[in-house]
C-alpha angles and dihedrals in degrees: 000000000000110000119221138191095252093056092049092048092050095049097042090045090067093063110110123225102232094216102040095037091221132112122254086247093054090047092049085228100145101089099175143000125193123187132183135154095284109018141050117197120192128183120194129184117204131186109263140281092054101166095103098044100034095091094042095052094042092051092051092047090049092050091050092050091048089055094046101039114008093166095057128087109245121215111186122186119186117184139166120268117234113301117242088224097065109129094027110138101199112071089350093174094056116090100191130020115194120193115207107202143171132189091227140015126260099048096106097257095148091047091053090046093051092049093045091054092046091046091052089051090053088058088061097258125138105245141184132183129206115205100212097175100103094176095050112017106187107163093085089059095042091052095040096243102110093133095054125105130200114258126206124239134182114241124216090261091058097253123124125238138169121255113231119234112253123215131158090355093305126115110221132197120179139158083237086075091053108037132016124248094260091055092045091056092063100044110129121230097250090056094056096076090057092051093049092048089053092054096057103023103040101038119094097234095161118191114344134174090206137016112191113205113203097205123206111261118263139045104257134123093291093056093044092050093048095049090049094046100045118067097234123193089203146310135257112207119207124206143156121233096254120108096239089060093047091057089057092046089058089056091048094052091045089053093052091046090052093055092040097246116150115240106226091195148283129285115203108209126194088020096160143337124243118189114228091233092049106044092168094058126091122190113194097209096169098035131276136270099003095130092051092049094052092045091053091045093057098031095242131130125268098224096193149310117249116203125226108254139155091235092072093047091050091047092050092050093040097056099246122105107236091233086069097044119108090221097040091128123185094345091058092053093046092049091049089052090049089052090052090049091052092051091047092052092047090053089053091050092047092048091053091049093046092051089054097050108024134057119244117266110255123218 
């Protein structure tokens, strides 16, 4: 049977994007098809970031083409559709900026941020992380680069910028690379804005798929100013199950709603404790189900529940995000799933934005 472009388009068009829950036909994602006697060439444009779905979509396309035309050579090109951030002046080379926030300290926000950045890097994305907690910068410790200092470089346009520290495929900028902890403890409020601006305006981030912003805890003027000044893709809010944390989460979500920042979802940290010698037991030390209740209350997604475990504490102190550890155990797998959920949600947000500002791709 002679294969033709229309048949290929019809069959490939039935493939479903796992994040957007629509077919490639509905998404108008098949941008071109070329057929001759020996070769079939297909080009597909997907809403970014595509790292997590690239292999899935390509495999399904390949299987379909093998069924339709097993004797042809198949050339499959999958690229990102136009980014909704094109034309943005601040951090123009960064496609997605994710704020990781908490209404209060002590809930493990920085730990979640470090593992989210590392998890995104494991997907093959180019990633950076800004440690925005001036009073308690922790990313240098969590990435094992506490002794490093930012170095200046001259950019092609003649301006100077600081080079981020790179570790485990993640670019890192922190006030811990500029001032020591004792100096950070006595920084006055009016000086903070200048420090934060330096971290995202005067660091040579280059082109990034993701920039994770580990926000200072709380919902005060500093957080409001930052969320208004930085072009965020969305925010991940970290909590523990206990009621005192949930009250602060409500304030965090209200703050993001006020400044029109999408809440990607909630991560419930320290959800339960499982002893190593009793893997079927769960002890809800800080209460149970708080993250789910707050997610339902605000109509946002519960991205995952991270158990309390010594592995994560040891990883944080040892300078290796647990998501990258060989013996990361259950926490590693849950954090990888949370990372996938974040990427899926960002793709949904970017698709909605792109449909509002960009024309559909025509076949």
